[in-house]
HTML snippet that shows the backbone in 3Dmol.js (N, CA, C, O; Angstrom):
<script src="https://3Dmol.org/build/3Dmol-min.js"></script>
<div id="view" style="width:600px;height:400px;position:relative"></div>
<script>
const pdb = `
ATOM      1  N   UNK A   1     -59.570 124.222   6.321  1.00  0.00           N
ATOM      2  CA  UNK A   1     -60.974 123.886   6.453  1.00  0.00           C
ATOM      3  C   UNK A   1     -61.093 122.682   7.382  1.00  0.00           C
ATOM      4  O   UNK A   1     -60.172 121.874   7.508  1.00  0.00           O
ATOM      5  N   UNK A   2     -62.232 122.589   8.015  1.00  0.00           N
ATOM      6  CA  UNK A   2     -62.493 121.520   8.973  1.00  0.00           C
ATOM      7  C   UNK A   2     -63.848 120.902   8.686  1.00  0.00           C
ATOM      8  O   UNK A   2     -64.725 121.542   8.105  1.00  0.00           O
ATOM      9  N   UNK A   3     -64.011 119.660   9.096  1.00  0.00           N
ATOM     10  CA  UNK A   3     -65.300 118.967   9.010  1.00  0.00           C
ATOM     11  C   UNK A   3     -65.833 118.819  10.423  1.00  0.00           C
ATOM     12  O   UNK A   3     -65.091 118.479  11.344  1.00  0.00           O
ATOM     13  N   UNK A   4     -67.126 119.077  10.590  1.00  0.00           N
ATOM     14  CA  UNK A   4     -67.735 118.938  11.903  1.00  0.00           C
ATOM     15  C   UNK A   4     -69.197 118.573  11.791  1.00  0.00           C
ATOM     16  O   UNK A   4     -69.763 118.512  10.699  1.00  0.00           O
ATOM     17  N   UNK A   5     -69.797 118.331  12.943  1.00  0.00           N
ATOM     18  CA  UNK A   5     -71.221 117.987  13.013  1.00  0.00           C
ATOM     19  C   UNK A   5     -71.931 119.043  13.843  1.00  0.00           C
ATOM     20  O   UNK A   5     -71.474 119.404  14.928  1.00  0.00           O
ATOM     21  N   UNK A   6     -73.056 119.539  13.325  1.00  0.00           N
ATOM     22  CA  UNK A   6     -73.843 120.545  14.034  1.00  0.00           C
ATOM     23  C   UNK A   6     -74.547 119.869  15.206  1.00  0.00           C
ATOM     24  O   UNK A   6     -75.268 118.887  15.029  1.00  0.00           O
ATOM     25  N   UNK A   7     -74.327 120.411  16.414  1.00  0.00           N
ATOM     26  CA  UNK A   7     -74.933 119.832  17.612  1.00  0.00           C
ATOM     27  C   UNK A   7     -75.973 120.743  18.248  1.00  0.00           C
ATOM     28  O   UNK A   7     -76.659 120.342  19.188  1.00  0.00           O
ATOM     29  N   UNK A   8     -76.094 121.965  17.741  1.00  0.00           N
ATOM     30  CA  UNK A   8     -77.076 122.885  18.306  1.00  0.00           C
ATOM     31  C   UNK A   8     -76.907 124.274  17.726  1.00  0.00           C
ATOM     32  O   UNK A   8     -76.196 124.470  16.740  1.00  0.00           O
ATOM     33  N   UNK A   9     -77.566 125.228  18.347  1.00  0.00           N
ATOM     34  CA  UNK A   9     -77.463 126.612  17.889  1.00  0.00           C
ATOM     35  C   UNK A   9     -77.420 127.528  19.098  1.00  0.00           C
ATOM     36  O   UNK A   9     -77.752 127.125  20.213  1.00  0.00           O
ATOM     37  N   UNK A  10     -77.007 128.763  18.863  1.00  0.00           N
ATOM     38  CA  UNK A  10     -76.997 129.770  19.920  1.00  0.00           C
ATOM     39  C   UNK A  10     -77.723 131.005  19.417  1.00  0.00           C
ATOM     40  O   UNK A  10     -77.717 131.296  18.221  1.00  0.00           O
ATOM     41  N   UNK A  11     -78.346 131.726  20.333  1.00  0.00           N
ATOM     42  CA  UNK A  11     -79.079 132.940  19.994  1.00  0.00           C
ATOM     43  C   UNK A  11     -78.480 134.107  20.750  1.00  0.00           C
ATOM     44  O   UNK A  11     -78.019 133.965  21.882  1.00  0.00           O
ATOM     45  N   UNK A  12     -78.493 135.256  20.109  1.00  0.00           N
ATOM     46  CA  UNK A  12     -78.071 136.498  20.761  1.00  0.00           C
ATOM     47  C   UNK A  12     -79.123 137.558  20.453  1.00  0.00           C
ATOM     48  O   UNK A  12     -79.333 137.909  19.292  1.00  0.00           O
ATOM     49  N   UNK A  13     -79.778 138.063  21.481  1.00  0.00           N
ATOM     50  CA  UNK A  13     -80.795 139.081  21.253  1.00  0.00           C
ATOM     51  C   UNK A  13     -80.170 140.435  20.976  1.00  0.00           C
ATOM     52  O   UNK A  13     -80.779 141.282  20.323  1.00  0.00           O
ATOM     53  N   UNK A  14     -78.952 140.644  21.474  1.00  0.00           N
ATOM     54  CA  UNK A  14     -78.223 141.877  21.200  1.00  0.00           C
ATOM     55  C   UNK A  14     -76.852 141.497  20.654  1.00  0.00           C
ATOM     56  O   UNK A  14     -76.131 140.699  21.252  1.00  0.00           O
ATOM     57  N   UNK A  15     -76.506 142.078  19.516  1.00  0.00           N
ATOM     58  CA  UNK A  15     -75.213 141.791  18.911  1.00  0.00           C
ATOM     59  C   UNK A  15     -74.765 142.964  18.051  1.00  0.00           C
ATOM     60  O   UNK A  15     -75.559 143.853  17.743  1.00  0.00           O
ATOM     61  N   UNK A  16     -73.509 142.965  17.668  1.00  0.00           N
ATOM     62  CA  UNK A  16     -72.961 144.024  16.829  1.00  0.00           C
ATOM     63  C   UNK A  16     -73.735 144.099  15.515  1.00  0.00           C
ATOM     64  O   UNK A  16     -74.199 143.081  15.002  1.00  0.00           O
ATOM     65  N   UNK A  17     -73.873 145.307  14.975  1.00  0.00           N
ATOM     66  CA  UNK A  17     -74.617 145.503  13.733  1.00  0.00           C
ATOM     67  C   UNK A  17     -74.095 144.617  12.604  1.00  0.00           C
ATOM     68  O   UNK A  17     -74.879 144.128  11.790  1.00  0.00           O
ATOM     69  N   UNK A  18     -72.775 144.404  12.547  1.00  0.00           N
ATOM     70  CA  UNK A  18     -72.204 143.598  11.460  1.00  0.00           C
ATOM     71  C   UNK A  18     -72.598 142.125  11.557  1.00  0.00           C
ATOM     72  O   UNK A  18     -72.368 141.365  10.617  1.00  0.00           O
ATOM     73  N   UNK A  19     -73.190 141.714  12.680  1.00  0.00           N
ATOM     74  CA  UNK A  19     -73.627 140.323  12.849  1.00  0.00           C
ATOM     75  C   UNK A  19     -75.133 140.162  12.659  1.00  0.00           C
ATOM     76  O   UNK A  19     -75.662 139.057  12.779  1.00  0.00           O
ATOM     77  N   UNK A  20     -75.818 141.259  12.362  1.00  0.00           N
ATOM     78  CA  UNK A  20     -77.268 141.180  12.151  1.00  0.00           C
ATOM     79  C   UNK A  20     -77.579 140.221  11.005  1.00  0.00           C
ATOM     80  O   UNK A  20     -76.930 140.246   9.959  1.00  0.00           O
ATOM     81  N   UNK A  21     -78.580 139.380  11.225  1.00  0.00           N
ATOM     82  CA  UNK A  21     -78.976 138.425  10.196  1.00  0.00           C
ATOM     83  C   UNK A  21     -78.182 137.134  10.210  1.00  0.00           C
ATOM     84  O   UNK A  21     -78.512 136.206   9.472  1.00  0.00           O
ATOM     85  N   UNK A  22     -77.140 137.050  11.031  1.00  0.00           N
ATOM     86  CA  UNK A  22     -76.336 135.829  11.102  1.00  0.00           C
ATOM     87  C   UNK A  22     -76.993 134.819  12.033  1.00  0.00           C
ATOM     88  O   UNK A  22     -77.511 135.179  13.089  1.00  0.00           O
ATOM     89  N   UNK A  23     -76.967 133.555  11.633  1.00  0.00           N
ATOM     90  CA  UNK A  23     -77.390 132.452  12.480  1.00  0.00           C
ATOM     91  C   UNK A  23     -76.128 131.759  12.971  1.00  0.00           C
ATOM     92  O   UNK A  23     -75.200 131.530  12.195  1.00  0.00           O
ATOM     93  N   UNK A  24     -76.089 131.427  14.253  1.00  0.00           N
ATOM     94  CA  UNK A  24     -74.904 130.804  14.833  1.00  0.00           C
ATOM     95  C   UNK A  24     -75.193 129.373  15.255  1.00  0.00           C
ATOM     96  O   UNK A  24     -76.186 129.103  15.931  1.00  0.00           O
ATOM     97  N   UNK A  25     -74.322 128.462  14.854  1.00  0.00           N
ATOM     98  CA  UNK A  25     -74.470 127.045  15.155  1.00  0.00           C
ATOM     99  C   UNK A  25     -73.306 126.556  16.007  1.00  0.00           C
ATOM    100  O   UNK A  25     -72.182 127.042  15.877  1.00  0.00           O
ATOM    101  N   UNK A  26     -73.581 125.595  16.875  1.00  0.00           N
ATOM    102  CA  UNK A  26     -72.534 124.910  17.623  1.00  0.00           C
ATOM    103  C   UNK A  26     -72.116 123.710  16.777  1.00  0.00           C
ATOM    104  O   UNK A  26     -72.947 122.885  16.399  1.00  0.00           O
ATOM    105  N   UNK A  27     -70.823 123.625  16.487  1.00  0.00           N
ATOM    106  CA  UNK A  27     -70.302 122.559  15.632  1.00  0.00           C
ATOM    107  C   UNK A  27     -69.173 121.849  16.371  1.00  0.00           C
ATOM    108  O   UNK A  27     -68.266 122.490  16.902  1.00  0.00           O
ATOM    109  N   UNK A  28     -69.238 120.515  16.400  1.00  0.00           N
ATOM    110  CA  UNK A  28     -68.181 119.715  17.017  1.00  0.00           C
ATOM    111  C   UNK A  28     -67.329 119.091  15.937  1.00  0.00           C
ATOM    112  O   UNK A  28     -67.837 118.428  15.033  1.00  0.00           O
ATOM    113  N   UNK A  29     -66.004 119.311  16.036  1.00  0.00           N
ATOM    114  CA  UNK A  29     -65.060 118.624  15.158  1.00  0.00           C
ATOM    115  C   UNK A  29     -64.469 117.478  15.965  1.00  0.00           C
ATOM    116  O   UNK A  29     -64.911 117.219  17.085  1.00  0.00           O
ATOM    117  N   UNK A  30     -63.494 116.802  15.420  1.00  0.00           N
ATOM    118  CA  UNK A  30     -62.888 115.692  16.160  1.00  0.00           C
ATOM    119  C   UNK A  30     -62.082 116.172  17.360  1.00  0.00           C
ATOM    120  O   UNK A  30     -61.773 115.383  18.253  1.00  0.00           O
ATOM    121  N   UNK A  31     -61.735 117.471  17.389  1.00  0.00           N
ATOM    122  CA  UNK A  31     -60.874 117.966  18.457  1.00  0.00           C
ATOM    123  C   UNK A  31     -61.438 119.132  19.259  1.00  0.00           C
ATOM    124  O   UNK A  31     -60.883 119.474  20.304  1.00  0.00           O
ATOM    125  N   UNK A  32     -62.526 119.753  18.801  1.00  0.00           N
ATOM    126  CA  UNK A  32     -63.011 120.950  19.486  1.00  0.00           C
ATOM    127  C   UNK A  32     -64.486 121.210  19.217  1.00  0.00           C
ATOM    128  O   UNK A  32     -65.100 120.588  18.349  1.00  0.00           O
ATOM    129  N   UNK A  33     -65.031 122.135  19.977  1.00  0.00           N
ATOM    130  CA  UNK A  33     -66.407 122.596  19.786  1.00  0.00           C
ATOM    131  C   UNK A  33     -66.328 124.082  19.428  1.00  0.00           C
ATOM    132  O   UNK A  33     -65.670 124.855  20.124  1.00  0.00           O
ATOM    133  N   UNK A  34     -66.998 124.480  18.343  1.00  0.00           N
ATOM    134  CA  UNK A  34     -66.938 125.843  17.834  1.00  0.00           C
ATOM    135  C   UNK A  34     -68.333 126.435  17.700  1.00  0.00           C
ATOM    136  O   UNK A  34     -69.322 125.711  17.583  1.00  0.00           O
ATOM    137  N   UNK A  35     -68.396 127.761  17.720  1.00  0.00           N
ATOM    138  CA  UNK A  35     -69.599 128.466  17.298  1.00  0.00           C
ATOM    139  C   UNK A  35     -69.275 129.030  15.923  1.00  0.00           C
ATOM    140  O   UNK A  35     -68.283 129.739  15.755  1.00  0.00           O
ATOM    141  N   UNK A  36     -70.108 128.717  14.944  1.00  0.00           N
ATOM    142  CA  UNK A  36     -69.849 129.124  13.562  1.00  0.00           C
ATOM    143  C   UNK A  36     -71.044 129.856  12.978  1.00  0.00           C
ATOM    144  O   UNK A  36     -72.194 129.520  13.262  1.00  0.00           O
ATOM    145  N   UNK A  37     -70.761 130.854  12.163  1.00  0.00           N
ATOM    146  CA  UNK A  37     -71.816 131.565  11.447  1.00  0.00           C
ATOM    147  C   UNK A  37     -72.280 130.681  10.294  1.00  0.00           C
ATOM    148  O   UNK A  37     -71.475 130.247   9.470  1.00  0.00           O
ATOM    149  N   UNK A  38     -73.578 130.420  10.242  1.00  0.00           N
ATOM    150  CA  UNK A  38     -74.131 129.534   9.217  1.00  0.00           C
ATOM    151  C   UNK A  38     -74.407 130.319   7.936  1.00  0.00           C
ATOM    152  O   UNK A  38     -75.141 131.307   7.952  1.00  0.00           O
ATOM    153  N   UNK A  39     -73.816 129.874   6.831  1.00  0.00           N
ATOM    154  CA  UNK A  39     -73.990 130.538   5.550  1.00  0.00           C
ATOM    155  C   UNK A  39     -74.833 129.726   4.573  1.00  0.00           C
ATOM    156  O   UNK A  39     -75.114 130.184   3.465  1.00  0.00           O
ATOM    157  N   UNK A  40     -75.243 128.509   4.983  1.00  0.00           N
ATOM    158  CA  UNK A  40     -75.908 127.608   4.032  1.00  0.00           C
ATOM    159  C   UNK A  40     -77.201 126.981   4.536  1.00  0.00           C
ATOM    160  O   UNK A  40     -77.784 126.153   3.837  1.00  0.00           O
ATOM    161  N   UNK A  41     -77.664 127.343   5.717  1.00  0.00           N
ATOM    162  CA  UNK A  41     -78.916 126.782   6.225  1.00  0.00           C
ATOM    163  C   UNK A  41     -78.782 125.397   6.820  1.00  0.00           C
ATOM    164  O   UNK A  41     -79.697 124.584   6.691  1.00  0.00           O
ATOM    165  N   UNK A  42     -77.663 125.107   7.470  1.00  0.00           N
ATOM    166  CA  UNK A  42     -77.439 123.801   8.094  1.00  0.00           C
ATOM    167  C   UNK A  42     -78.302 123.674   9.347  1.00  0.00           C
ATOM    168  O   UNK A  42     -78.779 124.667   9.895  1.00  0.00           O
ATOM    169  N   UNK A  43     -78.488 122.439   9.783  1.00  0.00           N
ATOM    170  CA  UNK A  43     -79.285 122.185  10.979  1.00  0.00           C
ATOM    171  C   UNK A  43     -78.648 121.128  11.850  1.00  0.00           C
ATOM    172  O   UNK A  43     -77.659 120.503  11.466  1.00  0.00           O
ATOM    173  N   UNK A  44     -79.213 120.933  13.016  1.00  0.00           N
ATOM    174  CA  UNK A  44     -78.703 119.957  13.973  1.00  0.00           C
ATOM    175  C   UNK A  44     -78.587 118.583  13.317  1.00  0.00           C
ATOM    176  O   UNK A  44     -79.520 118.107  12.671  1.00  0.00           O
ATOM    177  N   UNK A  45     -77.427 117.960  13.496  1.00  0.00           N
ATOM    178  CA  UNK A  45     -77.162 116.641  12.942  1.00  0.00           C
ATOM    179  C   UNK A  45     -76.457 116.669  11.596  1.00  0.00           C
ATOM    180  O   UNK A  45     -75.936 115.644  11.156  1.00  0.00           O
ATOM    181  N   UNK A  46     -76.428 117.818  10.931  1.00  0.00           N
ATOM    182  CA  UNK A  46     -75.767 117.909   9.619  1.00  0.00           C
ATOM    183  C   UNK A  46     -74.254 117.833   9.761  1.00  0.00           C
ATOM    184  O   UNK A  46     -73.680 118.386  10.699  1.00  0.00           O
ATOM    185  N   UNK A  47     -73.620 117.148   8.828  1.00  0.00           N
ATOM    186  CA  UNK A  47     -72.175 117.123   8.690  1.00  0.00           C
ATOM    187  C   UNK A  47     -71.808 118.307   7.805  1.00  0.00           C
ATOM    188  O   UNK A  47     -72.332 118.432   6.699  1.00  0.00           O
ATOM    189  N   UNK A  48     -70.912 119.183   8.277  1.00  0.00           N
ATOM    190  CA  UNK A  48     -70.650 120.431   7.575  1.00  0.00           C
ATOM    191  C   UNK A  48     -69.164 120.668   7.359  1.00  0.00           C
ATOM    192  O   UNK A  48     -68.310 120.088   8.029  1.00  0.00           O
ATOM    193  N   UNK A  49     -68.891 121.540   6.400  1.00  0.00           N
ATOM    194  CA  UNK A  49     -67.536 122.000   6.113  1.00  0.00           C
ATOM    195  C   UNK A  49     -67.400 123.400   6.688  1.00  0.00           C
ATOM    196  O   UNK A  49     -68.245 124.262   6.447  1.00  0.00           O
ATOM    197  N   UNK A  50     -66.334 123.624   7.451  1.00  0.00           N
ATOM    198  CA  UNK A  50     -66.097 124.904   8.099  1.00  0.00           C
ATOM    199  C   UNK A  50     -64.907 125.622   7.483  1.00  0.00           C
ATOM    200  O   UNK A  50     -63.864 125.015   7.239  1.00  0.00           O
ATOM    201  N   UNK A  51     -65.063 126.902   7.236  1.00  0.00           N
ATOM    202  CA  UNK A  51     -63.928 127.775   6.954  1.00  0.00           C
ATOM    203  C   UNK A  51     -63.603 128.436   8.289  1.00  0.00           C
ATOM    204  O   UNK A  51     -64.510 128.805   9.035  1.00  0.00           O
ATOM    205  N   UNK A  52     -62.320 128.588   8.593  1.00  0.00           N
ATOM    206  CA  UNK A  52     -61.931 129.161   9.878  1.00  0.00           C
ATOM    207  C   UNK A  52     -60.938 130.306   9.697  1.00  0.00           C
ATOM    208  O   UNK A  52     -60.361 130.491   8.625  1.00  0.00           O
ATOM    209  N   UNK A  53     -60.759 131.058  10.760  1.00  0.00           N
ATOM    210  CA  UNK A  53     -59.794 132.148  10.771  1.00  0.00           C
ATOM    211  C   UNK A  53     -60.175 133.294   9.858  1.00  0.00           C
ATOM    212  O   UNK A  53     -61.356 133.601   9.694  1.00  0.00           O
ATOM    213  N   UNK A  54     -59.175 133.928   9.262  1.00  0.00           N
ATOM    214  CA  UNK A  54     -59.428 135.105   8.419  1.00  0.00           C
ATOM    215  C   UNK A  54     -60.255 134.753   7.194  1.00  0.00           C
ATOM    216  O   UNK A  54     -60.980 135.604   6.679  1.00  0.00           O
ATOM    217  N   UNK A  55     -60.164 133.523   6.718  1.00  0.00           N
ATOM    218  CA  UNK A  55     -60.979 133.099   5.575  1.00  0.00           C
ATOM    219  C   UNK A  55     -62.456 133.170   5.931  1.00  0.00           C
ATOM    220  O   UNK A  55     -63.264 133.618   5.117  1.00  0.00           O
ATOM    221  N   UNK A  56     -62.820 132.739   7.123  1.00  0.00           N
ATOM    222  CA  UNK A  56     -64.217 132.799   7.560  1.00  0.00           C
ATOM    223  C   UNK A  56     -64.685 134.242   7.661  1.00  0.00           C
ATOM    224  O   UNK A  56     -65.793 134.566   7.233  1.00  0.00           O
ATOM    225  N   UNK A  57     -63.862 135.100   8.215  1.00  0.00           N
ATOM    226  CA  UNK A  57     -64.234 136.518   8.353  1.00  0.00           C
ATOM    227  C   UNK A  57     -64.424 137.161   6.987  1.00  0.00           C
ATOM    228  O   UNK A  57     -65.357 137.942   6.797  1.00  0.00           O
ATOM    229  N   UNK A  58     -63.568 136.849   6.050  1.00  0.00           N
ATOM    230  CA  UNK A  58     -63.701 137.407   4.694  1.00  0.00           C
ATOM    231  C   UNK A  58     -64.958 136.881   4.011  1.00  0.00           C
ATOM    232  O   UNK A  58     -65.642 137.625   3.308  1.00  0.00           O
ATOM    233  N   UNK A  59     -65.261 135.609   4.215  1.00  0.00           N
ATOM    234  CA  UNK A  59     -66.448 135.006   3.618  1.00  0.00           C
ATOM    235  C   UNK A  59     -67.710 135.689   4.125  1.00  0.00           C
ATOM    236  O   UNK A  59     -68.705 135.779   3.406  1.00  0.00           O
ATOM    237  N   UNK A  60     -67.665 136.170   5.366  1.00  0.00           N
ATOM    238  CA  UNK A  60     -68.826 136.811   5.987  1.00  0.00           C
ATOM    239  C   UNK A  60     -68.682 138.327   5.983  1.00  0.00           C
ATOM    240  O   UNK A  60     -69.064 138.991   6.947  1.00  0.00           O
ATOM    241  N   UNK A  61     -68.134 138.877   4.904  1.00  0.00           N
ATOM    242  CA  UNK A  61     -68.005 140.325   4.716  1.00  0.00           C
ATOM    243  C   UNK A  61     -67.237 140.994   5.850  1.00  0.00           C
ATOM    244  O   UNK A  61     -67.621 142.059   6.334  1.00  0.00           O
ATOM    245  N   UNK A  62     -66.151 140.357   6.264  1.00  0.00           N
ATOM    246  CA  UNK A  62     -65.255 140.871   7.302  1.00  0.00           C
ATOM    247  C   UNK A  62     -65.912 141.051   8.663  1.00  0.00           C
ATOM    248  O   UNK A  62     -65.481 141.887   9.457  1.00  0.00           O
ATOM    249  N   UNK A  63     -66.957 140.270   8.936  1.00  0.00           N
ATOM    250  CA  UNK A  63     -67.553 140.277  10.276  1.00  0.00           C
ATOM    251  C   UNK A  63     -66.561 139.620  11.243  1.00  0.00           C
ATOM    252  O   UNK A  63     -65.758 138.787  10.823  1.00  0.00           O
ATOM    253  N   UNK A  64     -66.605 139.976  12.511  1.00  0.00           N
ATOM    254  CA  UNK A  64     -65.646 139.428  13.482  1.00  0.00           C
ATOM    255  C   UNK A  64     -65.999 138.002  13.907  1.00  0.00           C
ATOM    256  O   UNK A  64     -66.449 137.775  15.030  1.00  0.00           O
ATOM    257  N   UNK A  65     -65.794 137.058  13.010  1.00  0.00           N
ATOM    258  CA  UNK A  65     -66.075 135.646  13.315  1.00  0.00           C
ATOM    259  C   UNK A  65     -64.828 134.809  13.064  1.00  0.00           C
ATOM    260  O   UNK A  65     -63.958 135.201  12.286  1.00  0.00           O
ATOM    261  N   UNK A  66     -64.740 133.660  13.720  1.00  0.00           N
ATOM    262  CA  UNK A  66     -63.603 132.754  13.579  1.00  0.00           C
ATOM    263  C   UNK A  66     -63.943 131.501  12.787  1.00  0.00           C
ATOM    264  O   UNK A  66     -63.042 130.780  12.360  1.00  0.00           O
ATOM    265  N   UNK A  67     -65.241 131.228  12.582  1.00  0.00           N
ATOM    266  CA  UNK A  67     -65.640 130.026  11.856  1.00  0.00           C
ATOM    267  C   UNK A  67     -66.946 130.279  11.116  1.00  0.00           C
ATOM    268  O   UNK A  67     -67.833 130.972  11.614  1.00  0.00           O
ATOM    269  N   UNK A  68     -67.051 129.704   9.915  1.00  0.00           N
ATOM    270  CA  UNK A  68     -68.272 129.827   9.119  1.00  0.00           C
ATOM    271  C   UNK A  68     -68.598 128.475   8.495  1.00  0.00           C
ATOM    272  O   UNK A  68     -67.713 127.799   7.971  1.00  0.00           O
ATOM    273  N   UNK A  69     -69.867 128.083   8.552  1.00  0.00           N
ATOM    274  CA  UNK A  69     -70.331 126.877   7.866  1.00  0.00           C
ATOM    275  C   UNK A  69     -70.522 127.260   6.401  1.00  0.00           C
ATOM    276  O   UNK A  69     -71.338 128.124   6.079  1.00  0.00           O
ATOM    277  N   UNK A  70     -69.756 126.607   5.507  1.00  0.00           N
ATOM    278  CA  UNK A  70     -69.802 126.973   4.094  1.00  0.00           C
ATOM    279  C   UNK A  70     -70.359 125.863   3.199  1.00  0.00           C
ATOM    280  O   UNK A  70     -70.558 126.085   2.004  1.00  0.00           O
ATOM    281  N   UNK A  71     -70.612 124.679   3.752  1.00  0.00           N
ATOM    282  CA  UNK A  71     -71.203 123.593   2.964  1.00  0.00           C
ATOM    283  C   UNK A  71     -71.809 122.547   3.897  1.00  0.00           C
ATOM    284  O   UNK A  71     -71.333 122.333   5.012  1.00  0.00           O
ATOM    285  N   UNK A  72     -72.862 121.909   3.416  1.00  0.00           N
ATOM    286  CA  UNK A  72     -73.437 120.740   4.085  1.00  0.00           C
ATOM    287  C   UNK A  72     -72.959 119.535   3.293  1.00  0.00           C
ATOM    288  O   UNK A  72     -73.175 119.454   2.084  1.00  0.00           O
ATOM    289  N   UNK A  73     -72.310 118.600   3.973  1.00  0.00           N
ATOM    290  CA  UNK A  73     -71.721 117.443   3.300  1.00  0.00           C
ATOM    291  C   UNK A  73     -72.709 116.280   3.249  1.00  0.00           C
ATOM    292  O   UNK A  73     -73.452 116.032   4.198  1.00  0.00           O
ATOM    293  N   UNK A  74     -72.698 115.582   2.127  1.00  0.00           N
ATOM    294  CA  UNK A  74     -73.537 114.397   1.985  1.00  0.00           C
ATOM    295  C   UNK A  74     -72.952 113.224   2.754  1.00  0.00           C
ATOM    296  O   UNK A  74     -73.681 112.408   3.318  1.00  0.00           O
ATOM    297  N   UNK A  75     -71.621 113.150   2.769  1.00  0.00           N
ATOM    298  CA  UNK A  75     -70.933 112.118   3.534  1.00  0.00           C
ATOM    299  C   UNK A  75     -69.490 112.487   3.684  1.00  0.00           C
ATOM    300  O   UNK A  75     -68.959 113.285   2.911  1.00  0.00           O
ATOM    301  N   UNK A  76     -68.847 111.912   4.677  1.00  0.00           N
ATOM    302  CA  UNK A  76     -67.425 112.133   4.897  1.00  0.00           C
ATOM    303  C   UNK A  76     -66.687 110.938   4.344  1.00  0.00           C
ATOM    304  O   UNK A  76     -66.878 109.819   4.820  1.00  0.00           O
ATOM    305  N   UNK A  77     -65.856 111.148   3.358  1.00  0.00           N
ATOM    306  CA  UNK A  77     -65.099 110.058   2.752  1.00  0.00           C
ATOM    307  C   UNK A  77     -63.682 110.009   3.240  1.00  0.00           C
ATOM    308  O   UNK A  77     -63.159 110.990   3.769  1.00  0.00           O
ATOM    309  N   UNK A  78     -63.068 108.888   3.067  1.00  0.00           N
ATOM    310  CA  UNK A  78     -61.655 108.721   3.407  1.00  0.00           C
ATOM    311  C   UNK A  78     -60.918 108.371   2.130  1.00  0.00           C
ATOM    312  O   UNK A  78     -61.298 107.444   1.415  1.00  0.00           O
ATOM    313  N   UNK A  79     -59.853 109.125   1.844  1.00  0.00           N
ATOM    314  CA  UNK A  79     -59.059 108.873   0.639  1.00  0.00           C
ATOM    315  C   UNK A  79     -58.135 107.686   0.909  1.00  0.00           C
ATOM    316  O   UNK A  79     -57.452 107.642   1.932  1.00  0.00           O
ATOM    317  N   UNK A  80     -58.120 106.746   0.003  1.00  0.00           N
ATOM    318  CA  UNK A  80     -57.267 105.572   0.129  1.00  0.00           C
ATOM    319  C   UNK A  80     -56.295 105.554  -1.031  1.00  0.00           C
ATOM    320  O   UNK A  80     -56.711 105.541  -2.189  1.00  0.00           O
ATOM    321  N   UNK A  81     -55.005 105.553  -0.737  1.00  0.00           N
ATOM    322  CA  UNK A  81     -53.994 105.485  -1.792  1.00  0.00           C
ATOM    323  C   UNK A  81     -53.924 104.078  -2.348  1.00  0.00           C
ATOM    324  O   UNK A  81     -54.064 103.100  -1.613  1.00  0.00           O
ATOM    325  N   UNK A  82     -53.702 103.979  -3.674  1.00  0.00           N
ATOM    326  CA  UNK A  82     -53.601 102.645  -4.279  1.00  0.00           C
ATOM    327  C   UNK A  82     -52.200 102.377  -4.750  1.00  0.00           C
ATOM    328  O   UNK A  82     -51.923 101.304  -5.286  1.00  0.00           O
TER     329      UNK A  82
END
`;
const viewer = $3Dmol.createViewer("view");
viewer.addModel(pdb, "pdb");
viewer.setStyle({}, {cartoon: {color: "spectrum"}});
viewer.zoomTo();
viewer.render();
</script>
């Protein structure tokens, strides 16, 4: 899983039937920019949790996607060992 920030969205007027009803967001992580299928109603500026790879495809009923937004995060924390 990855953490990223939603920076925008993309639209497709024509797409495969298995992608009907999907909203696609542009998400920037610390190392890359992705297009992800939104599963939770995220918007521009939201900090989100991404599922990637086959996990994302399974989450979206085996649609041909590589990333899915599966949560909107309230904040990004850093774990500190004591």
